[in-house]
C-alpha positions as CSV (number, residue, x, y, z in Angstrom):
1,M,14.1,9.0,1.8
2,I,13.1,7.5,5.1
3,A,15.9,8.3,7.5
4,N,15.1,5.4,9.9
5,M,14.6,2.8,7.2
6,N,17.5,0.4,6.8
7,E,19.0,0.0,3.3
8,P,17.4,-3.4,2.5
9,E,13.9,-2.1,3.6
10,L,14.3,1.0,1.5
11,D,15.5,-0.9,-1.5
12,L,12.5,-3.3,-1.2
13,L,10.0,-0.5,-0.8
14,S,11.5,1.4,-3.8
15,R,11.5,-1.7,-5.9
16,L,7.9,-2.5,-5.0
17,W,6.9,1.1,-5.6
18,D,8.5,1.0,-9.1
19,E,6.6,-2.3,-9.8
20,H,3.4,-0.8,-8.6
21,K,3.7,2.3,-10.8
22,R,4.2,0.1,-13.8
23,A,1.3,-2.3,-13.0
24,M,-2.1,-1.9,-14.5
25,F,-5.0,-1.7,-12.0
26,P,-7.1,-4.8,-12.4
27,P,-9.8,-3.7,-14.9
28,H,-12.5,-5.9,-13.4
29,L,-12.1,-4.1,-10.0
30,R,-12.8,-0.6,-11.3
31,G,-16.0,0.6,-9.7
32,R,-16.2,-2.4,-7.4
33,D,-16.8,-2.2,-3.7
34,I,-16.1,-5.0,-1.2
35,E,-17.4,-4.6,2.3
36,G,-18.2,-0.9,1.5
37,E,-14.7,-0.2,0.3
38,D,-14.0,1.3,-3.1
39,L,-11.1,-0.7,-4.4
40,V,-9.7,2.2,-6.6
41,M,-9.7,4.5,-3.6
42,L,-8.1,1.9,-1.4
43,D,-5.3,1.7,-3.9
44,A,-5.0,5.5,-4.2
45,N,-4.9,6.0,-0.4
46,I,-2.2,3.5,0.1
47,A,-0.2,4.6,-3.0
48,G,-0.3,8.3,-1.9
49,C,1.0,7.4,1.6
50,V,3.7,5.1,0.3
51,S,4.9,7.8,-2.1
52,S,5.1,10.2,0.8
53,S,7.1,7.7,2.8
54,L,9.7,7.6,0.1
55,A,10.1,11.4,0.3
56,G,10.6,11.4,4.1
57,P,9.4,10.1,7.4
58,L,5.6,9.7,7.6
59,D,3.7,12.1,9.7
60,E,1.1,10.7,12.1
61,R,-1.8,11.4,9.7
62,H,-0.2,9.4,6.9
63,R,0.8,6.6,9.3
64,S,-2.8,6.5,10.7
65,I,-4.2,6.3,7.1
66,L,-1.9,3.4,6.3
67,L,-2.8,1.5,9.5
68,Q,-6.5,2.0,8.7
69,R,-6.0,0.9,5.1
70,L,-4.0,-2.2,6.2
71,A,-7.0,-3.3,8.4
72,V,-9.3,-2.8,5.4
73,L,-6.9,-5.0,3.2
74,E,-7.3,-7.8,5.7
75,T,-11.0,-7.8,5.1
76,V,-11.0,-7.1,1.3
77,V,-8.2,-9.2,-0.1
78,P,-9.7,-12.6,0.7
79,S,-12.9,-11.5,-1.2
80,I,-11.1,-10.2,-4.4
81,G,-10.5,-13.4,-6.2
82,D,-7.5,-13.8,-8.4
83,D,-8.8,-12.8,-11.8
84,G,-6.1,-11.0,-13.8
85,G,-3.5,-10.7,-11.0
86,A,-5.7,-8.8,-8.6
87,I,-4.4,-10.7,-5.5
88,E,-0.8,-10.0,-6.5
89,Y,-1.7,-6.3,-7.0
90,Y,-3.2,-5.9,-3.6
91,E,-0.6,-8.1,-1.8
92,R,2.0,-5.7,-3.2
93,L,0.0,-2.8,-1.8
94,R,-0.1,-4.6,1.6
95,E,3.6,-5.2,1.6
96,M,4.4,-1.5,0.7
97,A,2.0,-0.2,3.4
98,T,3.5,-2.5,6.0
99,L,7.0,-1.4,5.2
100,A,6.1,2.3,5.2
101,T,4.1,2.0,8.4
102,E,6.9,0.0,10.2
103,S,9.5,2.6,9.1
104,G,7.2,5.3,10.4
105,A,7.0,3.6,13.8
106,K,10.8,3.5,14.0
107,A,10.9,7.2,13.4
108,Q,8.5,7.9,16.3
């Protein structure tokens, strides 16, 4: 658990993480690159860091990865299109990454 995350933030991150684990990756995005970014790897990078954040405060490496991936999301999400809930899937990733990153900044 993130020591510096308040209860509502932790509850929200945990709930979003549970939703994300149950969600199916949008099949039409498998093997797709946007702006040179593999969408499966983008998901995996963010999910790994979010999972780590739920186990304890993020180290600088994980926080840096999340900040880089958040910047990529800003470019990629507008180009995804909303076939099959893809926007919702990536918006949830963005929200989780933001929560985990902000909590890491509080721990600094």
